[in-house]
N, C-alpha and C positions, 0 to 999 in steps of 0.2 A: 356776205353773210349778214352784215349789219342791216342792209336794206331789207332782207327777208324778215328779220326779227322786228324791225320797225313797222313794216307793212302788216305783219301778223298782229302786232300790238294795236295798231290803228284799227284793223278790222275787228278785233275783239271789242275794243271800246265802242266802235260804231254799232255793233250788234247789241251790246249791253245797253247803249243809249236808246235804241229802238225798242227793246223789250221793256225797259223801265218806262219809256214814254207811253207805250201802249197801255201798260198797267195803270199808270197815273191818270191818263186821259179817259180811262173807262172804255177805251176801244177794245176791239176783239183781242183778247189775250192769246198768248202763244199756246196756252194749255186749256183753252175754252172747249167746252163740249161741242162736238160737231152738230150741225142742224140736220136731223134725220127725218124731218117732216116731209111729207109727200105733197108736192104742189100739183094740183089738177091741171091738165092741159088737154087740148084737142089737136090732133094731128090732121093736117090737110096738105096734101102734095099740090103745089100750085100747078095749074094746067100748063102754064108757060114753061115751067121746068120740065114737065113730061114731054111737051112738044120739042123742047131743045134736045132731048135724047135722039131725036131723028135727024138733027143737024149737027151732030158731034164732029168737030174737026179732028181728024186723026193724025197722030205723029207718024214719022217714018218708022218702018219695021225695025225691030231691035237687031243688033248685029251679032248676038250670041244665040245659042239654041237651048238656053236654060232660063231660070228666073232671076239671074244675078242683076239684070237691068230693070227688074220690076215685072209686072204682069205681062206675059207675051201678048202682043197686039191682037192676034187672032182670037185668043181666049176672051179678051176684053170686048172685042167687037161682037162676039157671040153673046156675051152676057148683056150688053147694051141693046142688041137686037131683040133679045127676049124681053127685057124691061120695056122697050118701046112698042112692042107689038102684041106680046102674049100675056104679060103679067097684068093682073087686075089690081091696079093701084087703089081704086076706090074700095074694093073688098078689103084690102090691107088696112086702109084708113078706118073702115067700119070695125074691124077686129080690134085695132089698137084703141079706138075710142070707146070700146065697151068697158075698159078699165076705168075705175074712178080717178 
């Protein structure tokens, strides 16, 4: 019990030191306003990444018949096949890049 109290006391003092240090140093305070400005960007899917979709190394099939081990392999393979053959990535880029 003594160890728990000492540890909590040390943690409280460390947190207090960090908060005070940030306030004194003029660094980002704990209660500073969040930066809500929008940063312009341009999206571009690298061709190499798109080509890699066609060379995806697949894991072994899952051992259960539900989603408890993640996305079923067959569903993921269908999605990646669509992304690598039918999805128009450049059209997607164009739509995204219309936003300021």
